[in-house]
C-alpha positions in Angstrom: -0.1 0.0 0.0 1.3 3.7 -1.0 2.4 5.7 2.0 0.4 8.8 2.0 1.5 10.4 5.3 4.1 13.0 4.3 4.8 14.3 7.7 7.4 13.8 10.0 8.1 9.8 11.2 6.6 9.0 14.8 9.5 9.9 17.3 9.4 6.2 18.3 11.1 5.1 15.3 14.1 7.2 16.2 14.5 6.0 19.8 17.6 4.4 20.8 17.2 0.5 21.4 17.8 1.0 25.2 15.0 3.4 25.6 12.6 1.3 23.7 13.1 -1.9 25.9 12.8 0.5 29.0 10.0 2.9 28.1 8.0 3.7 31.2 10.4 1.9 33.3 12.9 4.7 34.3 13.4 4.5 38.0 15.6 7.6 38.6 18.4 9.9 37.2 21.4 11.6 38.7 23.7 14.3 37.3 27.3 12.7 37.6 29.3 16.0 36.9 28.3 19.0 34.9 26.9 17.9 31.4 26.7 14.4 32.3 23.6 12.6 33.6 22.9 8.8 34.2 19.4 7.5 33.9 18.6 3.9 35.7 15.9 1.5 34.7 13.7 -0.7 36.9 15.4 -3.5 34.8 18.9 -2.5 35.9 19.6 -0.8 32.5 21.8 2.5 32.5 21.7 5.2 30.1 24.3 7.9 30.1 23.8 11.3 28.3 26.6 13.8 27.6 25.0 17.4 27.0 27.0 19.8 25.1 26.3 23.4 23.9 26.1 24.3 20.1 25.2 27.4 18.2 21.3 27.7 17.1 22.8 28.0 13.3 24.9 25.2 12.1 26.7 24.5 8.9 26.5 21.2 7.2 30.2 20.6 7.9 29.5 21.0 11.8 26.3 18.9 11.6 28.6 15.9 10.0 31.2 16.4 12.6 28.6 16.1 15.4 27.0 13.1 13.5 30.5 11.3 13.2 30.9 11.8 17.3 27.7 10.1 17.6 28.8 7.4 15.1 32.0 6.7 16.8 30.7 6.7 20.5 26.9 6.1 20.7 25.9 4.0 17.8 24.7 7.2 16.0 22.2 8.2 18.6 21.7 11.8 19.7 19.1 14.5 20.3 19.1 18.3 20.1 17.0 20.0 23.0 15.0 22.8 22.5 17.7 25.2 23.7 20.0 23.8 21.3 22.2 21.5 23.5 23.2 18.4 21.7 22.7 15.1 23.8 24.6 12.2 23.1 22.9 9.1 24.2 25.5 6.4 25.4 25.1 2.9 26.9 29.0 2.4 27.5 30.4 4.7 30.4 33.8 4.2 29.1 33.1 6.5 26.1 32.0 9.5 28.4 35.6 10.7 28.5 36.8 10.3 25.1 33.6 11.9 23.9 34.2 14.9 26.0 37.6 15.2 25.1 36.8 15.2 21.1 33.9 17.7 21.8 36.3 20.1 23.5 38.8 19.6 20.5 35.9 20.7 18.3 35.0 23.7 20.5 31.9 22.4 22.1 31.5 23.0 25.7 29.9 20.2 28.0 27.6 21.4 30.6 24.3 23.2 31.1 23.0 20.6 33.6 21.5 21.1 37.3 22.1 24.5 39.0 23.6 26.0 35.7 22.8 28.2 32.7 21.7 26.2 30.0 22.2 27.2 26.3 20.3 30.4 25.5 17.3 29.9 23.1 17.0 32.7 20.6 15.0 34.0 17.5 16.6 34.7 13.8 18.0 37.9 14.3 19.6 40.3 11.3 20.7 37.1 9.7 17.4 36.2 8.5 14.2 38.1 9.8 12.9 41.4 8.4 11.8 43.0 11.4 14.3 42.6 14.4 15.3 45.4 16.5 18.4 43.8 17.5 20.5 40.5 16.5 19.9 37.1 18.1 23.0 34.9 17.4 25.6 37.8 17.5 24.6 39.2 20.8 24.0 35.2 22.3 27.5 34.6 21.6 28.7 37.5 23.2 26.8 36.8 26.5 27.4 33.1 26.4 31.3 34.0 26.1 30.9 36.0 29.4 28.7 33.5 31.1 30.9 30.4 30.0 31.9 29.3 33.5 28.1 29.3 34.6 27.5 26.7 32.0 30.4 24.2 32.5 30.0 24.1 36.3 26.9 23.7 38.7 27.3 26.7 41.2 24.3 28.7 40.7 21.3 28.4 43.5 18.8 26.6 40.9 18.9 26.2 37.1 18.5 29.6 34.9 17.1 30.1 31.5 18.1 33.1 29.6 16.2 33.7 26.4 16.4 36.3 23.6 13.7 37.7 21.2 14.9 40.0 18.5 11.5 42.0 18.6 8.1 42.2 20.1 6.5 39.4 18.0 8.9 37.1 20.6 9.3 33.8 18.7 11.6 33.0 21.9 10.5 32.1 25.4 11.3 35.4 26.7 8.2 36.0 28.6 8.8 33.1 30.6 12.5 32.8 31.2 14.4 33.7 34.4 16.1 36.6 32.3 14.7 37.5 28.9 16.1 40.0 26.3 13.6 41.7 23.8 14.8 43.6 20.7 12.5 46.9 20.9 11.9 49.4 18.4 11.3 53.0 19.7 9.9 54.8 16.5 7.0 54.4 14.4 7.2 53.0 10.8 8.5 55.2 8.1 5.9 55.2 5.3 7.0 55.7 1.7 3.8 56.9 0.3 4.9 56.4 -3.1 5.4 52.7 -2.9 2.4 51.9 -0.4 0.0 51.8 -3.1 2.1 49.7 -5.5 3.5 47.1 -3.1 0.8 46.7 -0.7 -2.9 45.6 0.1 -4.1 48.5 2.2 -6.8 46.4 4.1 -4.4 44.0 4.9 -2.1 46.5 6.3 -4.7 48.0 8.3 -5.9 44.7 9.8 -2.3 43.7 10.9 -2.1 46.3 13.6 -3.0 45.1 17.1 -3.6 48.5 18.4 -5.6 50.1 15.3 -3.3 52.6 14.9 -3.2 52.5 11.0 -6.1 54.0 9.0 -6.5 54.8 5.4 -5.0 58.0 3.5 -7.4 58.4 0.6 -5.7 61.7 -0.6 -2.3 59.5 -1.3 -3.8 56.1 -1.8 -1.8 55.3 1.3 -1.8 55.0 5.0 -1.5 57.1 8.4 -0.1 56.2 11.7 -1.4 57.2 14.8 1.6 57.5 16.8 0.1 57.5 20.4 -1.6 53.9 19.5 1.5 52.4 17.9 3.2 49.9 19.9 6.3 49.7 17.5 5.7 45.9 16.6 6.5 46.1 13.0 3.7 43.8 12.1 2.7 46.5 9.2 5.9 45.9 7.8 5.6 42.3 7.7 2.4 43.1 5.6 4.0 46.1 3.6 7.9 46.7 2.8 7.1 50.3 2.1 6.7 50.7 5.9 10.2 50.1 7.3 10.5 50.4 11.2 14.2 49.6 11.6 16.1 52.4 13.3 19.8 52.0 14.0 20.0 54.7 16.5 16.6 54.1 18.6 16.4 50.3 18.5 17.7 48.6 21.3 17.1 45.8 24.0 15.1 45.5 27.0 15.6 43.0 29.7 13.0 41.1 31.8 13.5 38.9 34.7 11.6 36.4 36.9 9.6 34.1 34.5 9.5 30.5 34.5 7.8 27.4 32.9 8.3 24.8 36.0 5.3 24.0 38.0 7.9 23.0 40.5 7.6 24.5 44.1 5.6 27.6 42.7 3.2 28.3 39.9 4.7 29.2 36.6 5.5 33.1 36.1 5.6 35.6 33.6 8.7 37.9 33.7 8.6 41.4 34.2 10.7 44.5 33.0 13.9 45.3 34.8 15.8 47.4 32.2 13.5 49.3 29.8 16.4 49.8 27.0 20.1 49.3 26.2 21.6 50.3 23.0 22.6 48.0 20.0 26.4 48.2 19.8 27.3 45.5 17.7 29.5 43.1 17.2 30.0 42.7 21.0 26.9 44.4 22.7 29.1 45.7 25.8 26.1 47.3 27.5 24.0 44.4 27.3 26.4 41.8 28.2 27.5 43.5 31.2 23.8 44.1 32.4 23.1 40.4 31.9 26.3 39.5 33.8 25.4 41.7 36.7 21.7 40.3 36.9 23.4 36.6 37.2 25.9 37.3 39.7 23.5 39.2 41.9 21.2 36.0 41.8 24.1 33.6 42.3 25.3 35.8 45.3 21.9 36.3 47.2 19.3 33.4 46.4 19.1 30.5 48.2 19.6 26.8 47.1 17.0 25.7 44.7 15.5 29.2 44.3 14.6 30.3 40.7 14.9 33.8 39.7 11.5 34.9 40.1 11.2 32.9 43.4 14.2 34.9 44.6 12.6 38.1 43.7 9.2 37.2 45.4 10.9 36.4 48.6 13.0 39.6 49.1 10.7 42.1 47.2 11.0 43.9 44.0 12.3 47.0 45.8 15.2 45.0 47.6 16.0 43.5 44.0 16.2 46.8 42.3 18.5 48.0 44.9 20.8 44.9 44.9 20.8 44.8 40.9 21.4 48.9 40.9 18.8 49.3 38.4 17.1 52.8 38.4 13.2 52.9 38.9 11.5 54.7 36.2 8.0 55.6 35.0 8.6 52.5 32.3 8.3 50.2 35.2 4.7 51.2 36.2 1.9 48.8 35.4 -0.7 50.5 33.9 -2.9 47.5 34.6 -4.1 47.3 30.8 -3.9 43.6 30.2 -2.5 43.2 33.5 -0.9 39.7 34.2 -2.7 39.5 37.7 -5.9 39.6 36.1 -5.6 36.3 34.1 -5.2 32.8 35.5 -1.7 32.2 34.2 -0.7 29.1 36.3 -1.3 25.6 35.4 -1.7 24.5 38.5 -5.0 23.0 39.8 -7.3 24.8 42.1 -9.2 22.7 44.5 
């Protein structure tokens, strides 16, 4: 019979034999050292995982090098996590150290497990997307270079998730990460009235605006923007290339803190604004890198064991957090209660 399903194969077809044989029977796991985990089954079977950090954008040659290591040490079985970590799945513990040595030779750090910073999840940035207010891969590389020691060790109070979204459309997990970076535009789109009627479907452009800031301009067969309503999201530029929003002088990065997805101990949390704006200064973004490093260091020094970033802030209070982090409090931090998070049920906890 002809195969009609052209979608992805079922995940069970890709599982290593040891996982198939012990599916649903795993008894416990432990972290042997940074980047190395051991899972033990009720049957006594043992699975070892070596986690290495990788870039999000990979060349074909790099993927081949990774696959060669998997073929050499773990029968070709590996997986990528949602935060771009590479996990090699081994059944022979004697292969752990040789694998780690070969990973180091290729420049892949091993770590990101337990109370550590795992790899940063991020969006497309300047390399691909057309609406970003900042880069993704470049700024993440600069930040992780500075935080490298927190990746290869387990000396933080708890796990720390850092994410970056290069614009307000937020294709990353910024809204629910311990530290989240968001690229922000601060000026309205520039309308090229000559090209709007030639390149754009005006009803579609108007409908793309989430705050109804765009209205028709019949005289010029174009559109107008109400600056007071514009939230600088760039949706209109997605629909109409004659309305570019990028501005090298005013675009920048905002930093949020305190979010988490985990349901452990406390309910999931949305992150909240800490630093309203920092400038884009490629290629190394020194202001952003130092701000993130400071936020991580102050958490490492003051939080209790097992306390996530938002849980630590809830315990000490936001006023104390701003003092410890030496962040000036401005009018940008004041919640105007429009679509305020506390008015919604934002937890997956059951209510009895």
